[in-house]
N, C-alpha and C positions, 0 to 999 in steps of 0.2 A: 513212672520212674521218679523216685524222690530226688530232690536237689541236694547235692553234697557240697560241703565247704572244702575248699582246697587249702590245706594248712600252710602252704608257702605264700599265699596272698592274703593280705589283710589291709584294712584301712585304719589309719591313725589320725584321729582328730584331736588337736590340742586346743584346750580352752584357756582363755586368759593369757595367751601369748601375744607378743608384740612383734611387729615387723617394721623396720625402718624404711620409710618411703622416700624421704628427702632430708636435706639439711638446708637451713636458711637462717635468717636473722629476725629478731623481734625488735621493732623500732616504731616510734610514733610516726604516723603518716603526715602529721601536721608540722612537727618541729624536728623530726629525725633523731630524737633522743633515744638511746637504747633502753629497752625494757627488760628488767630482770624477772624471769619466770619464777613463780612461787610454787613449783612442783608441776605435776601433770595438769594440763588444761585441754579442754575440747575446743574446737573451732568456734562454736557459737557462744562460749563463755564470755561474760563481760570482762573488759579490761580497760584501764585508764592510764594515762601518762602522768607520772609523778611530777613532771616539769611544767607542762602547759595545761594539764587537766583535761585533755582531749579524751573522750570516752567512745568506746565502740566494742565490737566483738574481737576476739583473738585473731580471727581471719583477716581483719582490717589492719592489724599491726604486723602480720607475717609477710616477709619478703623471701621468695624462693629464687629469684633471678640474680644475675650478676649486676654490679659487684656486691659481694657479701662483706659484711662488716666483721671485725675481729670476734665479736661475741656471737657464736653460732648456737643454734638450737636444732635438735633432732625432731623431725616430724615422723611420728610412729603411728601405725594403725593397728587395731586389734581385730581379729576375726578373719583375716585373709588366709587362704590356704597356702601352705608352703609348697613350693614346687620348683 
């Protein structure tokens, strides 16, 4: 017996879509100066503080816990299923 597709059911996969995971702040771990993001960045991307020149990865500068500073950043991920 051949397999039939049921027209009422389908799978929708979106490519290139983002999903917000969290909000946080971007600040230097050494001097606590806020960092202004220059567009979209990935966690392993290099970043440095313009005030004290501390360098590291974006993940080193990101704080997700309380208290959050006035300058918030959105942490978004790509490729997660919506559900």
